[in-house]
C-alpha positions as a printed NumPy array, in Angstrom:
array([[ -4.411,  87.079,   9.511],
       [ -1.039,  85.647,  10.324],
       [  2.051,  87.719,   9.855],
       [  3.683,  86.647,   6.591],
       [  6.872,  88.44 ,   7.343],
       [  6.437,  90.724,   4.309],
       [  6.261,  93.741,   6.564],
       [  8.5  ,  94.509,   9.492],
       [  7.36 ,  97.253,  11.777],
       [ 10.921,  98.328,  12.64 ],
       [ 12.647,  97.73 ,   9.333],
       [  9.768,  98.733,   7.001],
       [  8.412,  96.78 ,   4.006],
       [ 10.645,  94.35 ,   2.176],
       [ 10.018,  91.951,  -0.626],
       [ 10.36 ,  88.161,  -0.286],
       [ 13.968,  86.969,  -0.631],
       [ 15.429,  90.407,  -0.084],
       [ 18.228,  90.879,   2.464],
       [ 17.843,  93.151,   5.436],
       [ 19.628,  96.492,   5.115],
       [ 23.202,  96.457,   6.39 ],
       [ 23.837,  97.785,   9.844],
       [ 25.56 , 101.083,  10.075],
       [ 28.826, 100.942,  11.942],
       [ 30.077, 103.854,  13.938],
       [ 33.265, 105.049,  12.286],
       [ 36.387, 104.755,  14.407],
       [ 38.141, 107.951,  15.286],
       [ 41.237, 108.506,  13.179],
       [ 44.475, 107.411,  14.76 ],
       [ 46.969, 110.046,  15.614],
       [ 50.277, 110.16 ,  13.854],
       [ 52.867, 107.759,  15.149],
       [ 55.749, 109.251,  17.018],
       [ 58.876, 109.133,  14.964],
       [ 61.702, 107.076,  16.499],
       [ 64.321, 109.   ,  18.366],
       [ 67.216, 109.797,  16.061],
       [ 70.158, 107.59 ,  16.822],
       [ 68.368, 105.607,  19.559],
       [ 70.603, 103.254,  21.458],
       [ 73.507, 103.988,  19.153],
       [ 73.651, 107.645,  20.202],
       [ 73.384, 106.643,  23.875],
       [ 76.223, 104.147,  23.472],
       [ 78.369, 106.719,  21.706],
       [ 77.704, 109.192,  24.505],
       [ 78.769, 106.637,  27.101],
       [ 81.935, 105.817,  25.175],
       [ 82.735, 109.506,  24.724],
       [ 82.498, 110.022,  28.483],
       [ 84.433, 106.88 ,  29.341],
       [ 87.479, 107.277,  27.075],
       [ 88.96 , 110.399,  28.732],
       [ 88.564, 108.86 ,  32.188],
       [ 90.232, 105.646,  31.042],
       [ 93.147, 107.719,  29.746],
       [ 93.358, 109.538,  33.093],
       [ 93.314, 106.239,  35.022],
       [ 96.061, 104.709,  32.883],
       [ 98.204, 107.827,  33.218],
       [ 98.072, 108.064,  36.993],
       [ 98.672, 104.314,  37.4  ],
       [101.706, 104.393,  35.115],
       [103.178, 107.478,  36.792],
       [102.324, 106.26 ,  40.301],
       [104.061, 107.831,  43.267],
       [102.768, 111.048,  44.757],
       [100.603, 111.809,  41.722],
       [ 98.688, 108.574,  42.242],
       [ 98.233, 109.303,  45.963],
       [ 96.922, 112.807,  45.246],
       [ 94.535, 111.395,  42.625],
       [ 93.221, 108.854,  45.147],
       [ 92.558, 111.663,  47.629],
       [ 90.634, 113.565,  44.949],
       [ 88.572, 110.511,  43.991],
       [ 87.881, 109.721,  47.641],
       [ 86.648, 113.269,  48.202],
       [ 84.335, 113.086,  45.177],
       [ 82.9  , 109.764,  46.36 ],
       [ 82.448, 111.059,  49.92 ],
       [ 80.733, 114.179,  48.626],
       [ 78.27 , 111.986,  46.731],
       [ 77.607, 109.854,  49.81 ],
       [ 77.188, 112.839,  52.121],
       [ 74.836, 114.505,  49.652],
       [ 72.654, 111.386,  49.529],
       [ 72.638, 111.169,  53.349],
       [ 72.317, 114.886,  54.097],
       [ 69.226, 114.26 ,  56.229],
       [ 71.522, 112.598,  58.782],
       [ 73.822, 115.653,  58.802],
       [ 77.149, 113.858,  58.278],
       [ 80.249, 115.658,  59.53 ],
       [ 81.694, 116.098,  56.047],
       [ 84.934, 117.962,  56.934],
       [ 85.997, 115.148,  59.26 ],
       [ 85.299, 112.503,  56.608],
       [ 87.324, 114.413,  54.019],
       [ 90.269, 115.028,  56.358],
       [ 90.423, 111.448,  57.621],
       [ 90.179, 109.904,  54.153],
       [ 93.05 , 112.096,  52.955],
       [ 95.048, 111.199,  56.067],
       [ 94.558, 107.475,  55.413],
       [ 95.761, 107.797,  51.817],
       [ 98.834, 109.735,  52.976],
       [ 99.448, 107.123,  55.671],
       [ 99.274, 104.398,  53.017],
       [101.78 , 106.238,  50.836],
       [104.325, 106.892,  53.579],
       [103.527, 103.941,  55.859],
       [101.505, 100.744,  55.909],
       [ 98.248,  99.258,  57.216],
       [ 99.089, 100.129,  60.817],
       [ 99.364, 103.837,  60.011],
       [ 96.065, 103.67 ,  58.127],
       [ 94.343, 102.376,  61.278],
       [ 95.917, 105.143,  63.374],
       [ 94.705, 107.771,  60.923],
       [ 91.196, 106.295,  60.926],
       [ 91.003, 106.336,  64.725],
       [ 91.591, 110.095,  64.699],
       [ 88.067, 110.441,  63.321],
       [ 86.482, 110.034,  66.755],
       [ 88.071, 112.98 ,  68.599],
       [ 87.624, 115.118,  65.487],
       [ 83.928, 114.222,  65.274],
       [ 83.512, 115.059,  68.948],
       [ 85.156, 118.454,  68.446],
       [ 83.114, 119.197,  65.31 ],
       [ 79.823, 118.245,  67.007],
       [ 80.663, 120.451,  69.988],
       [ 81.563, 123.413,  67.762],
       [ 78.325, 123.276,  65.801],
       [ 76.377, 122.784,  69.051],
       [ 74.556, 119.726,  67.788],
       [ 72.384, 118.297,  70.532],
       [ 70.168, 115.917,  68.569],
       [ 71.119, 113.327,  65.985],
       [ 74.791, 113.273,  66.992],
       [ 74.941, 109.485,  66.822],
       [ 73.473, 109.325,  63.306],
       [ 75.814, 112.075,  62.107],
       [ 78.847, 110.238,  63.458],
       [ 77.614, 106.878,  62.135],
       [ 77.253, 108.143,  58.564],
       [ 80.652, 109.84 ,  58.754],
       [ 82.412, 106.703,  60.006],
       [ 80.578, 104.64 ,  57.393],
       [ 81.926, 106.876,  54.637],
       [ 85.458, 106.69 ,  56.031],
       [ 85.363, 102.893,  56.172],
       [ 83.511, 102.209,  52.916],
       [ 85.339, 104.792,  50.79 ],
       [ 88.49 , 105.912,  52.592],
       [ 89.937, 102.48 ,  53.341],
       [ 89.658, 101.152,  49.744],
       [ 91.34 , 104.217,  48.238],
       [ 94.114, 103.91 ,  50.826],
       [ 94.523, 100.245,  49.84 ],
       [ 94.72 , 101.261,  46.185],
       [ 97.821, 103.248,  47.158],
       [ 99.187, 100.275,  49.107],
       [ 98.692,  98.045,  46.077],
       [100.252, 100.513,  43.64 ],
       [103.26 , 101.033,  45.935],
       [104.123,  97.324,  46.139],
       [107.694,  96.937,  44.847],
       [108.324,  96.016,  41.216],
       [104.851,  94.759,  40.262],
       [102.4  ,  97.036,  42.107],
       [101.192,  98.902,  39.025],
       [100.685,  95.714,  37.027],
       [ 98.764,  94.058,  39.861],
       [ 96.517,  97.094,  40.227],
       [ 95.795,  96.963,  36.498],
       [ 95.031,  93.236,  36.781],
       [ 92.501,  93.9  ,  39.55 ],
       [ 90.835,  96.723,  37.613],
       [ 90.697,  94.69 ,  34.402],
       [ 89.146,  91.705,  36.181],
       [ 86.612,  93.947,  37.928],
       [ 85.448,  95.764,  34.821],
       [ 85.482,  92.641,  32.65 ],
       [ 83.314,  90.928,  35.262],
       [ 80.871,  93.84 ,  35.181],
       [ 80.763,  93.931,  31.381],
       [ 80.395,  90.152,  31.039],
       [ 77.617,  90.131,  33.635],
       [ 75.773,  92.865,  31.75 ],
       [ 76.134,  91.161,  28.372],
       [ 75.314,  87.69 ,  29.662],
       [ 72.283,  88.982,  31.53 ],
       [ 70.948,  90.827,  28.482],
       [ 71.351,  87.821,  26.212],
       [ 70.532,  84.881,  28.451],
       [ 69.132,  86.302,  31.68 ],
       [ 66.014,  84.477,  32.872],
       [ 66.307,  84.127,  36.651],
       [ 66.496,  87.296,  38.795],
       [ 69.435,  87.498,  41.159],
       [ 68.212,  90.064,  43.689],
       [ 64.989,  91.686,  42.408],
       [ 64.52 ,  93.704,  45.589],
       [ 67.915,  95.389,  45.123],
       [ 68.583,  95.398,  41.381],
       [ 65.779,  94.009,  39.194],
       [ 67.948,  93.784,  36.063],
       [ 70.596,  91.477,  37.514],
       [ 70.211,  87.761,  36.853],
       [ 71.862,  84.531,  37.91 ],
       [ 72.971,  83.977,  34.337],
       [ 74.646,  87.376,  34.321],
       [ 76.332,  86.53 ,  37.62 ],
       [ 77.772,  83.358,  36.11 ],
       [ 79.015,  85.167,  33.012],
       [ 80.561,  87.864,  35.183],
       [ 82.375,  85.359,  37.365],
       [ 83.843,  83.517,  34.386],
       [ 84.679,  86.743,  32.551],
       [ 86.387,  88.347,  35.555],
       [ 88.384,  85.21 ,  36.297],
       [ 89.537,  84.894,  32.713],
       [ 90.314,  88.609,  32.558],
       [ 92.748,  88.369,  35.468],
       [ 94.222,  85.123,  34.168],
       [ 94.678,  86.528,  30.66 ],
       [ 96.436,  89.609,  32.049],
       [ 98.733,  87.284,  33.977],
       [ 99.825,  85.544,  30.776],
       [102.016,  88.551,  29.986],
       [103.575,  88.628,  33.475],
       [106.144,  85.874,  33.884],
       [106.412,  86.581,  37.613],
       [102.732,  85.61 ,  38.151],
       [102.078,  81.836,  37.751],
       [ 98.95 ,  80.886,  35.854],
       [ 97.344,  79.006,  38.754],
       [ 97.915,  81.945,  41.105],
       [ 96.42 ,  84.324,  38.557],
       [ 93.41 ,  82.028,  38.175],
       [ 92.783,  81.864,  41.928],
       [ 93.225,  85.624,  42.359],
       [ 90.874,  86.236,  39.45 ],
       [ 88.229,  84.006,  40.991],
       [ 88.351,  85.961,  44.261],
       [ 88.144,  89.319,  42.488],
       [ 85.322,  88.16 ,  40.196],
       [ 83.359,  86.83 ,  43.177],
       [ 83.648,  90.103,  45.111],
       [ 82.816,  92.444,  42.216],
       [ 79.027,  91.787,  42.197],
       [ 78.967,  92.024,  46.013],
       [ 80.293,  95.575,  45.81 ],
       [ 77.777,  96.4  ,  43.095],
       [ 74.829,  95.034,  45.063],
       [ 76.08 ,  96.739,  48.221],
       [ 75.745, 100.166,  46.63 ],
       [ 72.387,  99.175,  45.1  ],
       [ 71.145,  98.351,  48.601],
       [ 72.172, 101.785,  49.861],
       [ 70.65 , 103.642,  46.923],
       [ 67.413, 101.7  ,  47.219],
       [ 67.216, 102.611,  50.907],
       [ 67.949, 106.286,  50.175],
       [ 65.552, 106.423,  47.219],
       [ 68.073, 107.584,  44.611],
       [ 68.905, 106.201,  41.182],
       [ 72.441, 107.523,  40.684],
       [ 74.963, 108.724,  43.226],
       [ 75.83 , 111.747,  41.077],
       [ 76.578, 112.951,  37.553],
       [ 80.365, 113.18 ,  37.446],
       [ 80.439, 110.656,  34.603],
       [ 77.417, 112.043,  32.756],
       [ 75.336, 109.125,  31.391],
       [ 77.409, 106.731,  33.527],
       [ 76.188, 108.346,  36.765],
       [ 78.385, 109.252,  39.713],
       [ 81.799, 108.074,  40.804],
       [ 80.329, 105.644,  43.32 ],
       [ 78.251, 104.107,  40.525],
       [ 81.458, 103.334,  38.615],
       [ 83.75 , 102.205,  41.428],
       [ 81.286, 100.422,  43.719],
       [ 82.784,  97.042,  42.818],
       [ 86.354,  98.368,  42.94 ],
       [ 85.834,  99.466,  46.551],
       [ 85.643,  95.772,  47.41 ],
       [ 88.028,  94.217,  44.908],
       [ 90.974,  96.58 ,  45.417],
       [ 91.186,  95.725,  49.119],
       [ 91.086,  92.009,  48.361],
       [ 93.539,  92.538,  45.505],
       [ 96.135,  94.005,  47.839],
       [ 96.034,  91.147,  50.338],
       [ 95.873,  88.531,  47.57 ],
       [ 98.932,  90.116,  45.973],
       [100.824,  90.043,  49.253],
       [ 99.849,  86.395,  49.773],
       [100.569,  85.095,  46.258],
       [103.299,  87.354,  44.893],
       [105.275,  88.686,  47.887]])
């Protein structure tokens, strides 16, 4: 007798035209509760950054306006903080920290009481001092690396802070020119950040700083140039074309200083140089571009204004 299909061995008897029983589905495990969003989110982080930045901006404006010996002493203090951050990041190379601190202070003092020639003389004193310090601590291995890191800190950090004093001490317009350089530098950084967040599509240097883009670079260059030029509108002794050219040079150097520090931090395996500025990171993280632009700003000022 042929199978009529009225009986199914697995499903049991069923009548003609009836539907097979529905398949049982394994119930899904209940989902856990969603994590509530962090209170404040980006707004609280932004407020924290602003709260940290405002007092330091007030300090910077005060010491620039007062100038003189107060400004020189402040530059020594900032140079020491930056050197301490660098020497902490490179402690495996055993930098000769006392020599770096002494020489950087000597260069700032030389800038205040002298000129570029005295800065070079002060910097050259680093070599006999490093020799004496290495002999006193009886260092037999790694002397070259210790001296190299120390000299690097003196050149990268000490020379720019000494040039900040040179720029501020220029007669009549030194304070205004220093402000112009700082405004152009920070406007370039802010414009690059905003332009990159809004329009960034093409990475600039992914191996050094993955978040930087070519679009941000373009926005930063235009913003820094316009920042210097706009500041020059209120200074009748600075022609508009000169201000535009100086702004272009400063805006072009600002991202170089930023990427330079990123290269060092990537090599050393650190994210921030320190925590002096809280959520903003260390001092080197804030002035990395200024270390390049302030030196150029001094020589541009001498060439265009004096």
